[in-house]
GULO-763318 format. One record per residue (C-alpha): residue number from 1; residue in three letters; x, y, z. Coordinates in steps of 0.001 Angstrom, whole numbers, always signed. Layout:
! residues N
<i NUM	aa ALA	east X	north Y	up Z> $
...
***
This chain:
! residues 283
<i 1	aa MET	east -291	north -73	up +252> $
<i 2	aa PRO	east +1503	north +3765	up -1211> $
<i 3	aa ARG	east +2326	north +5789	up +2018> $
<i 4	aa THR	east +879	north +9124	up +1757> $
<i 5	aa PRO	east +2140	north +11091	up +4864> $
<i 6	aa ALA	east -120	north +14627	up +5373> $
<i 7	aa SER	east +1503	north +17533	up +5231> $
<i 8	aa SER	east +528	north +21058	up +7037> $
<i 9	aa CYS	east -1469	north +21426	up +3675> $
<i 10	aa PRO	east -4396	north +19321	up +3526> $
<i 11	aa ALA	east -5458	north +21201	up +28> $
<i 12	aa LEU	east -2168	north +19863	up -1294> $
<i 13	aa ASP	east -2326	north +16424	up -80> $
<i 14	aa ARG	east -5748	north +16123	up -1824> $
<i 15	aa ARG	east -4199	north +17410	up -4886> $
<i 16	aa VAL	east -856	north +14622	up -4190> $
<i 17	aa ALA	east -3590	north +11632	up -3751> $
<i 18	aa ARG	east -5557	north +13255	up -7253> $
<i 19	aa LEU	east -2557	north +12775	up -8982> $
<i 20	aa ARG	east -1709	north +9466	up -7802> $
<i 21	aa GLU	east -5507	north +8083	up -8863> $
<i 22	aa LEU	east -4876	north +9990	up -11973> $
<i 23	aa ALA	east -1881	north +8444	up -13058> $
<i 24	aa ALA	east -2506	north +4981	up -12031> $
<i 25	aa ALA	east -5669	north +5281	up -14372> $
<i 26	aa GLU	east -3432	north +5926	up -17332> $
<i 27	aa PRO	east -1958	north +3432	up -19414> $
<i 28	aa ARG	east +523	north +5394	up -20710> $
<i 29	aa LEU	east +2550	north +7066	up -17664> $
<i 30	aa GLU	east +5281	north +4591	up -16283> $
<i 31	aa GLY	east +5670	north +6675	up -13096> $
<i 32	aa VAL	east +5501	north +9598	up -11342> $
<i 33	aa LEU	east +7753	north +11076	up -8483> $
<i 34	aa LEU	east +6995	north +14015	up -6580> $
<i 35	aa TYR	east +9886	north +16317	up -5400> $
<i 36	aa GLY	east +10341	north +19469	up -3112> $
<i 37	aa SER	east +8548	north +20261	up -408> $
<i 38	aa TRP	east +5731	north +18177	up +34> $
<i 39	aa THR	east +8654	north +15333	up +22> $
<i 40	aa LEU	east +10380	north +16991	up +2488> $
<i 41	aa GLY	east +8068	north +17227	up +4710> $
<i 42	aa GLU	east +7898	north +21026	up +4423> $
<i 43	aa ALA	east +4860	north +21971	up +2513> $
<i 44	aa ASP	east +2548	north +24079	up +3605> $
<i 45	aa ALA	east -216	north +26673	up +2346> $
<i 46	aa HIS	east +1907	north +28312	up -32> $
<i 47	aa SER	east +3891	north +25159	up -1588> $
<i 48	aa ASP	east +3968	north +24230	up -4843> $
<i 49	aa ILE	east +3339	north +20907	up -6308> $
<i 50	aa GLU	east +6311	north +19542	up -8135> $
<i 51	aa ALA	east +6734	north +16388	up -10324> $
<i 52	aa TYR	east +8242	north +14504	up -13011> $
<i 53	aa LEU	east +5695	north +12550	up -15127> $
<i 54	aa TYR	east +7574	north +9528	up -17220> $
<i 55	aa VAL	east +5462	north +8815	up -20024> $
<i 56	aa ARG	east +6232	north +5347	up -21520> $
<i 57	aa ASP	east +8531	north +5939	up -24612> $
<i 58	aa ALA	east +6299	north +5137	up -27241> $
<i 59	aa HIS	east +4219	north +7653	up -26482> $
<i 60	aa ALA	east +6572	north +10335	up -25345> $
<i 61	aa ASP	east +5956	north +12662	up -28270> $
<i 62	aa THR	east +2290	north +12626	up -28505> $
<i 63	aa PHE	east +992	north +12720	up -24333> $
<i 64	aa ASP	east -665	north +15919	up -23606> $
<i 65	aa GLY	east +599	north +17189	up -20547> $
<i 66	aa ARG	east -1702	north +20334	up -20653> $
<i 67	aa GLU	east -5102	north +18048	up -20616> $
<i 68	aa PHE	east -3578	north +15368	up -18282> $
<i 69	aa VAL	east -2420	north +18006	up -15505> $
<i 70	aa GLY	east -5859	north +20306	up -16228> $
<i 71	aa ARG	east -8209	north +16479	up -14854> $
<i 72	aa ILE	east -5983	north +17218	up -11255> $
<i 73	aa ALA	east -7942	north +20663	up -11196> $
<i 74	aa PRO	east -9259	north +23280	up -13150> $
<i 75	aa LEU	east -6134	north +25395	up -14638> $
<i 76	aa LYS	east -6217	north +29062	up -14758> $
<i 77	aa LEU	east -2517	north +29274	up -16464> $
<i 78	aa ALA	east -733	north +26344	up -18049> $
<i 79	aa TYR	east +2238	north +27087	up -20676> $
<i 80	aa THR	east +5613	north +25681	up -21144> $
<i 81	aa ASN	east +8245	north +27641	up -19202> $
<i 82	aa MET	east +11829	north +28843	up -20095> $
<i 83	aa TYR	east +13168	north +25580	up -18624> $
<i 84	aa GLY	east +10919	north +23441	up -20797> $
<i 85	aa ILE	east +8726	north +22719	up -17594> $
<i 86	aa LEU	east +4856	north +22442	up -17873> $
<i 87	aa ALA	east +3939	north +25572	up -14989> $
<i 88	aa VAL	east +262	north +25831	up -14264> $
<i 89	aa VAL	east -1574	north +27394	up -11610> $
<i 90	aa PHE	east -4814	north +25703	up -10532> $
<i 91	aa ASP	east -8052	north +27492	up -9686> $
<i 92	aa ASP	east -7301	north +28118	up -5815> $
<i 93	aa LEU	east -3927	north +29378	up -6839> $
<i 94	aa MET	east -1688	north +26530	up -6354> $
<i 95	aa ARG	east +1245	north +26434	up -8668> $
<i 96	aa GLY	east +2446	north +23378	up -10144> $
<i 97	aa GLU	east +5382	north +22452	up -11929> $
<i 98	aa PHE	east +5417	north +18821	up -14539> $
<i 99	aa HIS	east +8502	north +17709	up -16264> $
<i 100	aa LEU	east +7319	north +15559	up -19189> $
<i 101	aa VAL	east +9833	north +13011	up -19988> $
<i 102	aa ALA	east +10305	north +9841	up -21564> $
<i 103	aa ALA	east +10610	north +7229	up -19237> $
<i 104	aa GLY	east +13243	north +4783	up -20503> $
<i 105	aa PRO	east +16210	north +7314	up -20359> $
<i 106	aa GLY	east +14186	north +9330	up -17530> $
<i 107	aa ILE	east +14149	north +6930	up -14898> $
<i 108	aa ASP	east +17768	north +6003	up -15573> $
<i 109	aa GLU	east +18743	north +9634	up -14788> $
<i 110	aa VAL	east +17412	north +9931	up -11761> $
<i 111	aa PRO	east +20013	north +8354	up -9901> $
<i 112	aa THR	east +22528	north +11093	up -10878> $
<i 113	aa TRP	east +20706	north +13899	up -9178> $
<i 114	aa ARG	east +22581	north +12834	up -6104> $
<i 115	aa GLY	east +23546	north +15926	up -4272> $
<i 116	aa MET	east +20962	north +18092	up -5893> $
<i 117	aa VAL	east +17518	north +16423	up -4969> $
<i 118	aa HIS	east +17508	north +14580	up -1459> $
<i 119	aa LEU	east +14222	north +12525	up -800> $
<i 120	aa PRO	east +13797	north +11488	up +2616> $
<i 121	aa ASP	east +11036	north +8885	up +1918> $
<i 122	aa PRO	east +11426	north +7552	up -1947> $
<i 123	aa GLY	east +8075	north +4991	up -960> $
<i 124	aa ALA	east +5859	north +8793	up -336> $
<i 125	aa ALA	east +7590	north +10529	up -3345> $
<i 126	aa VAL	east +6662	north +7387	up -6142> $
<i 127	aa LEU	east +3495	north +8080	up -7098> $
<i 128	aa LEU	east +3341	north +5375	up -9821> $
<i 129	aa ASP	east +5697	north +2704	up -10609> $
<i 130	aa ARG	east +4771	north +389	up -12952> $
<i 131	aa ASP	east +7911	north -2279	up -12909> $
<i 132	aa GLY	east +9636	north -1186	up -9759> $
<i 133	aa ARG	east +12492	north +750	up -11818> $
<i 134	aa LEU	east +11473	north +4071	up -10652> $
<i 135	aa THR	east +11041	north +3089	up -6998> $
<i 136	aa ALA	east +14662	north +1888	up -7383> $
<i 137	aa ALA	east +16498	north +4748	up -8972> $
<i 138	aa ALA	east +14960	north +7442	up -6400> $
<i 139	aa ARG	east +16433	north +5407	up -3683> $
<i 140	aa HIS	east +19670	north +6777	up -4349> $
<i 141	aa LEU	east +18454	north +9613	up -3325> $
<i 142	aa ALA	east +17402	north +8968	up -18> $
<i 143	aa ASP	east +20311	north +9878	up +2427> $
<i 144	aa PRO	east +21263	north +13716	up +2324> $
<i 145	aa CYS	east +24587	north +14316	up +460> $
<i 146	aa PRO	east +25945	north +17563	up +1852> $
<i 147	aa PRO	east +28298	north +19090	up +368> $
<i 148	aa GLU	east +31484	north +18647	up +963> $
<i 149	aa PRO	east +33543	north +21439	up +2929> $
<i 150	aa GLY	east +37087	north +22273	up +1500> $
<i 151	aa PRO	east +36375	north +21878	up -1874> $
<i 152	aa THR	east +33569	north +24095	up -1917> $
<i 153	aa ALA	east +34538	north +26549	up -236> $
<i 154	aa GLN	east +37276	north +27191	up -2364> $
<i 155	aa GLN	east +35040	north +27127	up -5578> $
<i 156	aa LEU	east +32855	north +29688	up -3245> $
<i 157	aa THR	east +35283	north +32091	up -2081> $
<i 158	aa ASP	east +37109	north +32304	up -6033> $
<i 159	aa GLU	east +33341	north +32590	up -7269> $
<i 160	aa LEU	east +32559	north +35815	up -5239> $
<i 161	aa THR	east +36067	north +37277	up -6100> $
<i 162	aa ASN	east +35185	north +36667	up -9551> $
<i 163	aa TRP	east +31648	north +38293	up -9607> $
<i 164	aa THR	east +31963	north +40797	up -6610> $
<i 165	aa LEU	east +35045	north +42111	up -8933> $
<i 166	aa MET	east +32351	north +42225	up -12077> $
<i 167	aa LEU	east +29777	north +43801	up -9628> $
<i 168	aa ALA	east +32549	north +47024	up -9515> $
<i 169	aa HIS	east +33194	north +46875	up -12519> $
<i 170	aa VAL	east +29085	north +47613	up -13389> $
<i 171	aa LEU	east +29255	north +50101	up -10682> $
<i 172	aa GLU	east +31915	north +52220	up -12143> $
<i 173	aa ARG	east +30389	north +52050	up -15469> $
<i 174	aa GLY	east +27180	north +53642	up -13568> $
<i 175	aa GLU	east +24697	north +50663	up -14389> $
<i 176	aa THR	east +23199	north +50916	up -11245> $
<i 177	aa ALA	east +20292	north +48333	up -12216> $
<i 178	aa ARG	east +22665	north +45372	up -13876> $
<i 179	aa ALA	east +24324	north +46234	up -10382> $
<i 180	aa HIS	east +21623	north +45507	up -8245> $
<i 181	aa ALA	east +20179	north +42409	up -9881> $
<i 182	aa LEU	east +24312	north +40812	up -10271> $
<i 183	aa MET	east +24691	north +41634	up -6537> $
<i 184	aa HIS	east +21153	north +40281	up -5900> $
<i 185	aa THR	east +20990	north +37422	up -7738> $
<i 186	aa VAL	east +24331	north +36125	up -8709> $
<i 187	aa VAL	east +26385	north +37497	up -5512> $
<i 188	aa ALA	east +24037	north +36760	up -2538> $
<i 189	aa PRO	east +23173	north +33397	up -2813> $
<i 190	aa GLN	east +26909	north +32340	up -3122> $
<i 191	aa GLN	east +27456	north +34350	up +281> $
<i 192	aa LEU	east +24366	north +32241	up +1655> $
<i 193	aa GLN	east +25703	north +28966	up +857> $
<i 194	aa LEU	east +29428	north +30113	up +2049> $
<i 195	aa CYS	east +27553	north +31161	up +5078> $
<i 196	aa ARG	east +25068	north +27519	up +5342> $
<i 197	aa LEU	east +28495	north +25722	up +4410> $
<i 198	aa LEU	east +30359	north +27315	up +8125> $
<i 199	aa ARG	east +27282	north +26974	up +10220> $
<i 200	aa GLY	east +26932	north +23650	up +9372> $
<i 201	aa SER	east +23194	north +24472	up +7941> $
<i 202	aa THR	east +23451	north +22626	up +4391> $
<i 203	aa THR	east +19989	north +21177	up +4484> $
<i 204	aa HIS	east +18576	north +24423	up +1938> $
<i 205	aa TRP	east +21484	north +24034	up -67> $
<i 206	aa LEU	east +20293	north +24690	up -3696> $
<i 207	aa THR	east +17478	north +27456	up -2521> $
<i 208	aa PRO	east +19837	north +29543	up +544> $
<i 209	aa SER	east +17633	north +31805	up +877> $
<i 210	aa ARG	east +14785	north +29504	up +1884> $
<i 211	aa ALA	east +13908	north +29176	up +5861> $
<i 212	aa LEU	east +16953	north +31656	up +6248> $
<i 213	aa GLU	east +15062	north +33316	up +9349> $
<i 214	aa GLN	east +15076	north +29750	up +10943> $
<i 215	aa ASP	east +18597	north +28424	up +9963> $
<i 216	aa LEU	east +21284	north +30608	up +10449> $
<i 217	aa PRO	east +21646	north +32837	up +13391> $
<i 218	aa ALA	east +20438	north +36629	up +13798> $
<i 219	aa ALA	east +24131	north +37629	up +13151> $
<i 220	aa ASP	east +24405	north +36717	up +9930> $
<i 221	aa ARG	east +20836	north +37476	up +9005> $
<i 222	aa ASP	east +21972	north +41003	up +9730> $
<i 223	aa ARG	east +24912	north +40952	up +7377> $
<i 224	aa TYR	east +22640	north +39381	up +4688> $
<i 225	aa THR	east +20344	north +42489	up +5335> $
<i 226	aa ALA	east +22912	north +44855	up +4696> $
<i 227	aa THR	east +23946	north +43582	up +1636> $
<i 228	aa THR	east +20409	north +44261	up +84> $
<i 229	aa ALA	east +19518	north +48037	up -1041> $
<i 230	aa PRO	east +17060	north +49392	up -3386> $
<i 231	aa ALA	east +17945	north +50173	up -6869> $
<i 232	aa VAL	east +19270	north +53329	up -6607> $
<i 233	aa LEU	east +23063	north +54100	up -6815> $
<i 234	aa PRO	east +24140	north +54958	up -3442> $
<i 235	aa ALA	east +22351	north +52973	up -1726> $
<i 236	aa VAL	east +23757	north +49743	up -3826> $
<i 237	aa ARG	east +27510	north +51454	up -3903> $
<i 238	aa THR	east +26326	north +51170	up +373> $
<i 239	aa ALA	east +25349	north +47280	up +82> $
<i 240	aa ALA	east +28153	north +46393	up -2148> $
<i 241	aa ARG	east +30674	north +47553	up -475> $
<i 242	aa ALA	east +28763	north +45839	up +3205> $
<i 243	aa GLY	east +28777	north +42310	up +718> $
<i 244	aa TRP	east +32037	north +42606	up -56> $
<i 245	aa GLN	east +33319	north +42959	up +3802> $
<i 246	aa TRP	east +31194	north +40004	up +4449> $
<i 247	aa SER	east +32271	north +37593	up +1854> $
<i 248	aa ARG	east +35758	north +38616	up +2833> $
<i 249	aa GLU	east +34898	north +38081	up +6704> $
<i 250	aa LEU	east +33011	north +34384	up +5408> $
<i 251	aa ALA	east +36164	north +33645	up +2942> $
<i 252	aa GLY	east +38581	north +33991	up +5827> $
<i 253	aa GLU	east +36877	north +31826	up +8071> $
<i 254	aa ALA	east +36749	north +28874	up +5869> $
<i 255	aa ALA	east +40265	north +29458	up +5206> $
<i 256	aa ALA	east +41254	north +29279	up +8793> $
<i 257	aa ARG	east +38995	north +26259	up +9371> $
<i 258	aa TRP	east +39638	north +24507	up +5974> $
<i 259	aa GLY	east +43055	north +25946	up +4817> $
<i 260	aa THR	east +41364	north +27241	up +1481> $
<i 261	aa GLU	east +43270	north +29907	up -495> $
<i 262	aa VAL	east +42515	north +33595	up -560> $
<i 263	aa PRO	east +43915	north +35583	up -3025> $
<i 264	aa ILE	east +44500	north +38356	up -167> $
<i 265	aa ALA	east +46346	north +41224	up -2839> $
<i 266	aa LEU	east +43193	north +40607	up -5416> $
<i 267	aa HIS	east +41191	north +41238	up -2352> $
<i 268	aa GLU	east +42600	north +44524	up -1604> $
<i 269	aa GLU	east +42345	north +45719	up -4941> $
<i 270	aa ILE	east +38432	north +44851	up -5494> $
<i 271	aa GLY	east +38081	north +46679	up -2046> $
<i 272	aa ALA	east +39704	north +49609	up -3650> $
<i 273	aa LEU	east +37897	north +49704	up -6595> $
<i 274	aa LEU	east +34261	north +49815	up -4635> $
<i 275	aa ALA	east +35650	north +52284	up -2572> $
<i 276	aa GLN	east +35616	north +54580	up -5683> $
<i 277	aa ASP	east +32386	north +56725	up -6504> $
<i 278	aa GLY	east +32727	north +56259	up -9977> $
<i 279	aa GLY	east +33675	north +58238	up -13481> $
<i 280	aa SER	east +37316	north +56493	up -13107> $
<i 281	aa CYS	east +38934	north +54594	up -15432> $
<i 282	aa SER	east +41909	north +52830	up -14414> $
<i 283	aa ARG	east +42341	north +50711	up -18217> $
***
């Protein structure tokens, strides 16, 4: 008997149960695998439903995913998003993301997700498995696979150095909006990952801002807040300088703990660039 653990969102539980029922009755589907907050036991009233629909290879090119998902509940929106995923909005404003994948190669790929996807209870995540192959593949994702501290810290130190230098150049060019976007979408997630690595809090590694308020100490949350800003030049400059100072402190802490290398002279040069008020060109 398949396991259906209850979450703190009964509406999502009902939607998962409906997907399980429809999938079992759809002969063109070989398997269905859930991922995301529901499988981690973190679902709430704001959570999405996220699933891989493994279509039998003979029907992979003709299966109408939108029609199938529309049987779960009425749709207000359905389209293929920028990542090639069927994204939907149900009539109650719950979002959904459904990957339509040929079962043959698709199920074989599941074990390669180790380190990117964690399924604590594969038996609950697998809603349909015609021949046992999907369940066997999902078991590879049952144990957490935290990042290796030393190499990961070195990678993040180098990334923060490179991207903050780009941020400094963009600021010098006077592109405030681009600098703002770069700071918040590229630099900040890597800072949070390095911070999480140092604090031993890597559960939400791939989305490091998730549950930040619960996962990290108040001092780290305050440092992160200081790196945020409205998209106006003085505020972006101030936040960029605060962010770089935090990045350097995190990199130094990682070096002391794991022996990672920090390009101190380059870091000083980046700091000097960020300290400028714009309008200069050294090259």
